[in-house]
PAZAPA-4460 file (N, C-alpha, C; in steps of 0.05 Angstrom, whole numbers, plus 32768, in hexadecimal, padded with zeros to 4 digits):
% residues 91
    n_x    n_y    n_z   ca_x   ca_y   ca_z    c_x    c_y    c_z   seq   type   mol
   7D75   816C   802A   7D6C   8149   8032   7D63   8156   804D     1      M     A
   7D4B   8143   8050   7D3C   814B   806B   7D47   8135   807E     2      S     A
   7D4B   813F   8098   7D52   8132   80AB   7D46   8114   80AE     3      P     A
   7D2D   8110   80A6   7D28   80F6   80AF   7D2F   80E4   8094     4      S     A
   7D40   80E9   8080   7D41   80DD   806B   7D64   80D5   806E     5      L     A
   7D69   80EA   8081   7D8D   80E5   8084   7D97   80C8   808E     6      A     A
   7D83   80C2   809F   7D89   80A5   80B3   7D77   8092   80AC     7      Y     A
   7D6E   8096   8090   7D59   8082   8081   7D6D   8067   8082     8      A     A
   7D87   8069   807A   7D98   8056   8074   7D99   8043   8092     9      N     A
   7D9B   804E   80A0   7DA8   8045   80BC   7D92   8034   80C7    10      T     A
   7D7B   803D   80C6   7D61   8033   80D2   7D5B   8018   80C0    11      L     A
   7D64   801A   80A2   7D56   8006   8098   7D6B   7FEC   809D    12      F     A
   7D82   7FF2   809A   7D9A   7FE3   809E   7DA0   7FD6   80B8    13      F     A
   7DA4   7FE1   80D1   7DA3   7FE7   80E8   7DBF   7FDA   80EF    14      R     A
   7DCE   7FEB   80DF   7DE5   7FE2   80E7   7DFD   8000   80D2    15      S     A
   7E12   7FFF   80D3   7E25   8017   80CB   7E29   800F   80B7    16      A     A
   7E17   8009   80A4   7E14   8010   8082   7E0C   8028   8075    17      Y     A
   7E0C   803D   8086   7E06   805B   807F   7E23   8064   8071    18      N     A
   7E26   8063   8058   7E3E   8070   804D   7E2E   808E   8039    19      V     A
   7E3F   809E   8045   7E3D   80BB   803F   7E58   80C3   802D    20      Q     A
   7E58   80DA   801C   7E6D   80DE   800A   7E66   80FA   8006    21      V     A
   7E79   810C   8018   7E70   8128   8011   7E81   8136   7FF7    22      I     A
   7E76   8140   7FE8   7E83   814B   7FC8   7E92   8164   7FD6    23      M     A
   7EB2   816A   7FCE   7EC5   8179   7FCE   7EBE   8193   7FB6    24      D     A
   7EC8   81A8   7FBD   7EC3   81B8   7FAD   7ED7   81B3   7F92    25      D     A
   7EC5   81B3   7F7D   7ED0   81B1   7F5D   7EDB   818D   7F58    26      N     A
   7ED1   8183   7F6A   7ED7   8163   7F68   7ECD   8156   7F55    27      E     A
   7ED6   8148   7F3D   7ECA   813B   7F2F   7EB3   8120   7F35    28      P     A
   7EA4   8120   7F27   7E8F   8109   7F24   7E9B   80F1   7F2D    29      E     A
   7EA7   80EB   7F19   7EBE   80CA   7F1E   7ECB   80CB   7F33    30      E     A
   7ED7   80DF   7F41   7EE6   80D7   7F55   7ECC   80DD   7F71    31      R     A
   7EBC   80E2   7F72   7EAE   80E2   7F82   7EA0   80C7   7F86    32      L     A
   7E98   80BA   7F6A   7E89   80A3   7F6A   7E9E   808C   7F6D    33      L     A
   7EB6   8094   7F69   7ECB   807C   7F71   7ED0   807B   7F95    34      N     A
   7ED0   8091   7F9E   7ED1   8097   7FBA   7EB7   8085   7FCA    35      R     A
   7E9F   8087   7FB9   7E82   8080   7FC9   7E86   8061   7FC3    36      F     A
   7E91   8059   7FAB   7E96   8036   7FA9   7EA8   802C   7FBB    37      R     A
   7EBB   803A   7FC1   7ECD   802B   7FD3   7EC5   8033   7FF1    38      R     A
   7EB8   8048   7FF9   7EAC   8042   800E   7E94   802D   8015    39      D     A
   7E8A   802F   8000   7E74   800F   8002   7E7F   7FFD   8005    40      V     A
   7E99   7FFB   7FF4   7E9F   7FDD   7FFA   7EAC   7FD7   8011    41      M     A
   7EBC   7FEC   801C   7EC8   7FEC   8036   7EB2   7FE7   8055    42      R     A
   7E98   7FF4   8043   7E8B   7FEC   805C   7E7F   7FD0   805A    43      A     A
   7E80   7FC5   804B   7E75   7FA8   8044   7E58   7FA1   8037    44      G     A
   7E4C   7FB6   8032   7E31   7FB7   8021   7E30   7FA0   8010    45      V     A
   7E3E   7FA4   7FFB   7E40   7F90   7FDF   7E42   7F74   7FED    46      I     A
   7E50   7F6A   8000   7E4F   7F50   8007   7E36   7F49   8017    47      Q     A
   7E2D   7F5F   8024   7E1E   7F54   803C   7DFD   7F51   8028    48      V     A
   7DFA   7F61   800F   7DEA   7F63   7FFC   7DE9   7F4A   7FEF    49      C     A
   7DFE   7F3A   7FEB   7E08   7F27   7FDC   7DFE   7F0B   7FE7    50      K     A
   7E0B   7F0A   8007   7DFD   7EF8   801F   7DEC   7EF0   8023    51      R     A
   7DD6   7F07   8027   7DB5   7F07   8027   7DB0   7F0C   800B    52      R     A
   7DB5   7EFF   7FF6   7DA4   7EFC   7FE0   7D90   7EDF   7FE8    53      K     A
   7DA0   7ECB   7FF3   7D92   7EB6   7FF9   7D94   7EB2   8014    54      F     A
   7D7C   7E9F   801C   7D75   7E96   8037   7D8E   7E8D   803B    55      F     A
   7D96   7E91   8054   7DB4   7E7B   8065   7DA7   7E73   807D    56      E     A
   7DA7   7E52   807B   7D9C   7E47   8098   7DB5   7E4B   80AF    57      N     A
   7DAF   7E3A   80C4   7DBF   7E3E   80DF   7DDC   7E38   80D4    58      K     A
   7DD8   7E1D   80CA   7DF3   7E12   80CB   7E01   7E1F   80B5    59      Q     A
   7DFB   7E2F   809F   7E0D   7E45   808A   7E18   7E53   809E    60      D     A
   7DFF   7E66   80AD   7E08   7E7E   80AE   7E20   7E72   80CD    61      D     A
   7E22   7E5E   80DB   7E34   7E5A   80E6   7E4E   7E54   80DF    62      K     A
   7E4F   7E46   80CC   7E62   7E3F   80B4   7E7A   7E5C   80B2    63      K     A
   7E62   7E6F   80A7   7E6B   7E7C   80A0   7E7A   7E94   80AE    64      R     A
   7E6C   7E95   80CB   7E71   7EA5   80DB   7E91   7E95   80E9    65      K     A
   7E94   7E81   80EB   7EAC   7E75   80F3   7EBE   7E79   80D5    66      S     A
   7EBA   7E76   80C2   7ED0   7E87   80B1   7ED8   7E9C   80AD    67      R     A
   7EC8   7EAF   80B5   7ECD   7ECA   80B6   7EDB   7ED5   80D1    68      E     A
   7ED7   7EBF   80E4   7EE8   7EC6   80FF   7F05   7EBA   80FE    69      A     A
   7F03   7EA5   80E9   7F21   7E9B   80E8   7F2F   7EA4   80D4    70      A     A
   7F25   7EBE   80C4   7F33   7EC9   80B4   7F38   7EE6   80C3    71      K     A
   7F2D   7EF1   80D5   7F30   7F02   80E6   7F49   7EFC   80F3    72      R     A
   7F48   7EE5   8100   7F59   7EDC   8118   7F75   7ED8   8103    73      N     A
   7F71   7ECC   80EE   7F8A   7EC6   80D9   7F95   7EE7   80D3    74      R     A
   7F87   7EFD   80CD   7F97   7F13   80C7   7FA3   7F1E   80E3    75      R     A
   7F91   7F1E   80F4   7FA2   7F28   8112   7FC2   7F1E   8112    76      R     A
   7FB6   7F02   8111   7FCE   7EF7   8119   7FED   7EF3   810C    77      H     A
   7FE7   7EFB   80ED   7FF7   7EFE   80D6   7FFD   7F26   80DD    78      D     A
   7FF4   7F36   80E8   7FFB   7F52   80EC   800C   7F4E   8104    79      N     A
   8006   7F3B   811F   8012   7F3E   8138   802D   7F33   8130    80      I     A
   8030   7F1E   811A   804F   7F10   8119   805D   7F24   8109    81      I     A
   8050   7F2F   80F1   8066   7F47   80EA   8069   7F5D   80F3    82      V     A
   805A   7F68   8108   8060   7F7A   8119   8072   7F7A   812F    83      S     A
   8071   7F5B   8139   8090   7F4E   814B   80A7   7F4E   8143    84      E     A
   80A9   7F40   8128   80BC   7F36   811F   80C4   7F45   80FD    85      N     A
   80C6   7F63   80FF   80CF   7F6C   80E5   80E5   7F66   80DA    86      P     A
   80E4   7F63   80BE   80FD   7F56   80A8   8110   7F65   80B3    87      L     A
   8125   7F60   80A9   8143   7F70   80B7   814B   7F72   8094    88      K     A
   8155   7F8D   8093   815E   7F94   807C   817F   7F92   8078    89      Q     A
   8182   7F81   806B   81A5   7F77   8063   81B5   7F97   8056    90      D     A
   81C8   7F9E   8065   81D6   7FB5   805E   81E8   7FB1   804B    91      S     A
***
């Protein structure tokens, strides 16, 4: 692959959507494809494509961002509570 094409994804998306999977020796294609799909899902490429399918006005954009922030904060809060108060096991 030429060096100019290596960063084509990064320049097009302008963010961290550059998903790269390196094939191991004697690795089956199914496993390689599954790893690629998993990395794409973790990067959030599919979600962004679905979201950008239609135009989103400023009000909807603010609503979506506030929902996502609330979801992140709820996860952080739940993780803090779990780490501070581990469940006691009965002996």
